[in-house]
matplotlib code that plots the C-alpha trace (Angstrom):
import matplotlib.pyplot as plt

x = [0.0, 2.6, 1.9, 0.5, -2.9, -5.3, -4.6, -7.6, -5.6, -4.6, -6.5, -9.7, -9.5, -12.2, -13.9, -17.5, -19.9, -16.8, -18.8, -20.7, -17.6, -16.3, -14.0, -15.4, -13.7, -15.8, -15.5, -11.7, -11.5, -11.3, -14.1, -14.5, -18.2, -20.7, -24.0, -26.5, -30.2, -32.9, -31.7, -35.1, -36.3, -38.9, -36.6, -36.0, -32.4, -31.0, -27.7, -25.6, -23.0, -20.6, -19.0, -15.4, -12.8, -15.1, -15.7, -18.2, -17.5, -19.6, -22.7, -21.5, -24.6, -27.2, -26.6, -27.7, -30.9, -31.8, -30.9, -33.9, -36.1, -33.9, -31.1, -28.4, -25.4, -22.5, -19.0, -15.8, -15.5, -12.5, -9.4, -11.2, -10.9, -10.0, -10.9, -7.6, -7.5, -7.5, -5.0, -7.6, -8.0, -11.6, -12.8, -15.0, -18.6, -19.7, -16.8, -17.6, -21.3, -20.4, -18.0, -20.7, -23.2, -20.6, -20.3, -24.0, -24.3, -21.6, -23.6, -26.8, -28.9, -30.5, -31.3, -34.9, -33.8, -30.5, -29.2, -26.3, -24.2, -22.5, -20.7, -22.3, -25.6, -24.1, -22.9, -26.4, -28.0, -25.6, -26.6, -30.3, -29.6, -27.2, -29.0, -32.5, -33.5, -36.7, -36.1, -36.3, -33.2, -32.5, -29.5, -28.0, -26.0, -26.1, -23.2, -25.1, -24.3, -21.0, -19.2, -20.4, -18.5, -14.7, -14.4, -16.2, -13.3, -10.4, -11.3, -10.9, -7.5, -6.4, -7.4, -5.4, -2.3, -2.6, -2.9, 0.1, 2.2, 3.2, 4.0, 0.6, -1.1, 1.9, 1.9, -1.8, -1.6, 1.2, -0.8, -3.7, -1.6, -1.2, -3.6, -6.9, -6.1, -8.6, -11.5, -10.6, -10.5, -13.9, -15.5, -14.1, -14.9, -18.3, -19.8, -20.5, -19.6, -19.2, -18.4, -15.0, -15.4, -16.1, -13.1, -10.9, -11.8, -11.4, -8.0, -7.1, -8.0, -6.6, -3.3, -2.9, -1.6, -3.2, -6.6, -5.9, -4.7, -8.0, -10.0, -7.9, -8.0, -11.8, -12.1, -9.7, -12.0, -15.3, -17.5, -20.9, -21.9, -22.7, -24.7, -26.7, -27.7, -29.3, -31.0, -34.3, -34.4, -34.5, -38.0, -37.4, -38.8, -36.0, -35.6, -32.7, -31.8, -30.0, -28.4, -28.9, -25.3, -23.7, -20.4, -19.6, -22.8, -24.9, -28.7, -28.9, -27.1, -29.6, -32.6, -31.1, -30.6, -34.2, -35.7, -34.2, -35.7, -39.4, -40.2, -37.9, -38.6, -36.3, -36.1, -34.0, -32.2, -31.9, -28.7, -26.6, -23.6, -22.5, -22.1, -25.7, -26.3, -23.4, -24.3, -27.9, -28.3, -31.6, -33.1, -31.5, -33.1, -36.5, -36.2, -35.2, -38.0, -40.7, -39.8, -39.7, -43.1, -44.5, -43.8, -46.2, -43.8, -44.5]
y = [0.0, 2.5, 6.2, 9.0, 9.1, 6.4, 5.7, 4.9, 2.6, 0.3, 1.1, 1.7, -1.4, -3.2, -0.1, -0.7, 0.5, 1.4, 1.1, 4.2, 6.3, 9.4, 12.3, 15.8, 19.1, 21.6, 24.0, 23.8, 20.0, 17.0, 14.9, 11.2, 10.8, 8.0, 8.3, 5.5, 4.8, 5.6, 8.1, 9.7, 13.3, 12.3, 10.1, 11.9, 12.7, 11.4, 12.9, 10.8, 12.5, 10.3, 11.1, 11.9, 9.3, 7.5, 7.7, 6.4, 2.8, 3.6, 3.4, 0.2, -1.8, 1.0, 2.8, -0.1, -0.5, 3.1, 3.2, 0.9, 4.0, 7.0, 8.7, 8.4, 10.7, 10.3, 11.7, 11.4, 14.5, 16.8, 15.1, 11.7, 8.7, 9.7, 13.4, 15.0, 18.2, 21.3, 24.2, 26.4, 23.9, 25.2, 22.3, 24.3, 23.1, 26.0, 25.6, 21.9, 22.7, 25.4, 23.0, 20.2, 22.8, 23.6, 20.0, 19.5, 22.7, 21.3, 18.1, 20.1, 18.7, 19.6, 17.0, 16.1, 14.7, 14.1, 11.1, 11.8, 9.9, 11.4, 14.6, 14.3, 15.1, 18.4, 19.2, 18.4, 20.7, 23.5, 22.9, 23.2, 26.5, 28.0, 27.1, 27.5, 24.0, 22.6, 18.9, 16.0, 14.9, 11.5, 11.6, 8.4, 8.7, 12.5, 14.6, 17.9, 19.1, 20.1, 17.5, 17.7, 19.3, 19.6, 17.9, 20.7, 23.0, 20.6, 18.7, 21.4, 22.4, 18.8, 18.2, 21.3, 20.1, 16.6, 18.2, 20.5, 17.5, 15.8, 12.5, 11.8, 10.8, 8.7, 6.9, 6.2, 5.0, 2.6, 1.3, 0.7, -1.6, -4.0, -6.9, -6.6, -3.2, -1.3, -3.7, -3.4, 0.4, 0.6, -1.7, 0.3, 3.7, 3.1, 0.1, -1.4, -4.9, -4.4, -7.1, -8.2, -6.3, -3.0, -3.5, -4.1, -0.7, 1.2, -0.5, 0.6, 4.2, 4.4, 3.1, 6.2, 9.2, 11.6, 10.3, 10.5, 14.1, 14.9, 13.5, 15.4, 18.6, 18.3, 17.8, 20.7, 23.1, 21.7, 24.2, 22.9, 25.8, 28.1, 25.4, 24.6, 28.2, 27.9, 24.6, 26.2, 27.8, 24.4, 24.2, 20.7, 17.5, 15.8, 12.2, 11.6, 7.9, 6.9, 3.5, 2.2, 0.9, 4.0, 4.5, 7.8, 9.9, 9.8, 9.7, 12.9, 14.8, 13.5, 14.5, 17.9, 18.5, 17.3, 19.7, 22.6, 21.7, 22.4, 19.4, 16.7, 13.1, 10.5, 6.8, 4.3, 1.3, -1.4, -3.4, -1.4, 1.0, 4.2, 2.5, 1.2, 2.0, -0.4, -3.1, -3.3, -1.6, -3.2, -1.7, 1.7, 1.6, 0.9, 3.8, 6.2, 5.0, 5.0, 8.6, 9.8, 8.3, 9.5, 13.0, 12.7, 11.4, 8.4]
z = [0.0, -1.1, -1.8, 0.4, -1.3, -2.6, -6.3, -8.5, -10.8, -7.9, -4.7, -6.8, -9.0, -7.0, -5.5, -4.7, -7.5, -9.5, -12.8, -11.7, -10.8, -12.6, -11.9, -12.1, -11.7, -9.7, -6.8, -6.6, -6.5, -8.8, -7.3, -7.3, -7.5, -8.3, -10.0, -10.6, -10.9, -13.4, -16.0, -16.5, -15.9, -13.4, -11.2, -7.8, -7.1, -3.8, -2.6, -0.2, 2.0, 4.0, 7.4, 8.5, 7.6, 5.2, 1.4, -1.2, -0.1, 3.0, 0.7, -1.1, -0.2, 0.4, -3.0, -5.2, -3.1, -3.4, -7.1, -7.8, -7.3, -7.2, -9.2, -6.5, -6.4, -3.9, -3.7, -1.7, 0.4, 0.0, 1.4, 1.6, -0.6, -4.2, -3.8, -2.9, -0.7, -2.8, -2.6, -0.8, 2.1, 2.5, 4.6, 7.0, 7.1, 5.0, 2.7, 2.1, 1.5, -1.0, -2.8, -3.0, -4.3, -7.0, -7.9, -8.2, -10.3, -12.6, -13.0, -13.6, -10.8, -7.5, -4.9, -4.2, -0.8, 1.1, 3.1, 5.3, 7.8, 11.0, 10.0, 6.5, 8.2, 9.4, 5.9, 4.6, 7.1, 6.1, 2.5, 3.3, 5.1, 2.7, -0.5, 0.9, -0.2, 1.3, 0.7, 3.1, 5.0, 6.6, 8.9, 10.2, 13.5, 13.1, 14.3, 14.7, 18.2, 19.8, 21.9, 25.5, 28.3, 28.3, 25.0, 23.3, 24.1, 23.8, 20.6, 17.9, 19.4, 19.6, 16.0, 15.0, 16.9, 15.2, 11.8, 12.2, 13.3, 10.0, 11.7, 13.2, 10.0, 9.0, 12.3, 12.1, 8.6, 9.5, 12.4, 10.1, 7.9, 10.8, 10.1, 12.1, 13.6, 11.5, 12.4, 16.1, 15.8, 14.1, 16.6, 19.5, 18.2, 16.5, 18.2, 14.8, 13.4, 9.7, 7.2, 6.0, 2.8, 4.6, 6.9, 3.9, 2.3, 5.6, 6.0, 2.5, 3.2, 6.7, 5.4, 3.3, 5.3, 2.8, 3.6, 7.4, 6.9, 5.1, 8.0, 10.6, 8.6, 8.5, 12.2, 12.9, 11.0, 12.4, 14.3, 15.3, 17.6, 14.6, 12.9, 16.1, 16.3, 12.8, 13.0, 13.9, 10.5, 8.6, 7.1, 5.6, 7.1, 8.9, 10.2, 12.6, 13.0, 16.2, 16.2, 19.8, 20.1, 18.7, 20.5, 18.9, 19.1, 22.3, 22.0, 24.1, 21.3, 18.7, 20.8, 21.5, 17.8, 17.0, 19.5, 17.6, 14.2, 13.8, 11.5, 12.9, 13.9, 15.6, 14.9, 16.7, 15.0, 17.7, 18.0, 15.6, 16.0, 14.4, 11.0, 11.1, 7.4, 6.6, 9.0, 7.8, 4.4, 3.7, 6.9, 6.1, 2.6, 4.0, 6.5, 3.7, 1.3, 4.0, 5.1, 1.5, 0.7, 4.0, 3.0, 0.0, -2.6, -4.9]

ax = plt.figure().add_subplot(projection="3d")
ax.plot(x, y, z, "-o")
ax.set_aspect("equal")
plt.show()
């Protein structure tokens, strides 16, 4: 696993849903994106936004299920997977939302609804606010509220220190190359038990110091306080899905966020961890489809 960044020719040779991949220049980045589903004007567009440290592989099982009914669009966030960090380094929440909007504009489409995971839910909320979109949002394991207590003050500074130390991402990537370490890390930090295939792709990404840098850079620029103050302005119907065994996001943070949004519902997925949409993609697809149809869509 040589090289600082994932290489499409080698690391992407068996990438999930590779046949739907393309590379698009927009918003200061060359994006790795995937698009699949019915190519008809009346097919609703579903935008998928993954969380910190992940990539399009996170939707490997859910994407084909949703593509039976929807035109599905997903991308690797800046600094993640096969979308390298840009020269601007604009990986603030508003910056990422703006860049994704530029990608969608380049592709000539606007989402009819959005599905996000973890930090991807926060980016989705930022998009709704900044673009004025009134479209449904389903957020799995949503990271919408600041970390509680002392961590709220320490975490951004810690992430910045990690990012400015060039050895941290290298050390982490080397640790990830040790057999079994990534699976253990995921189980400990997320509470999820993902399949061997999923662990393989996380290992591949975590073994690249450039991908690790991208995740740390994103965390170093993450500010949830400002977003929290604006959540009440979201007019869209929102469903926040809390996996009962989520080791990363406490249920209290989900309920606190839900109280701030006027049209928000909460649903619990029993027995699953932070990566619930990967553990049980079929259930996740049913949740998304039911919510979409429940809001008056065919």
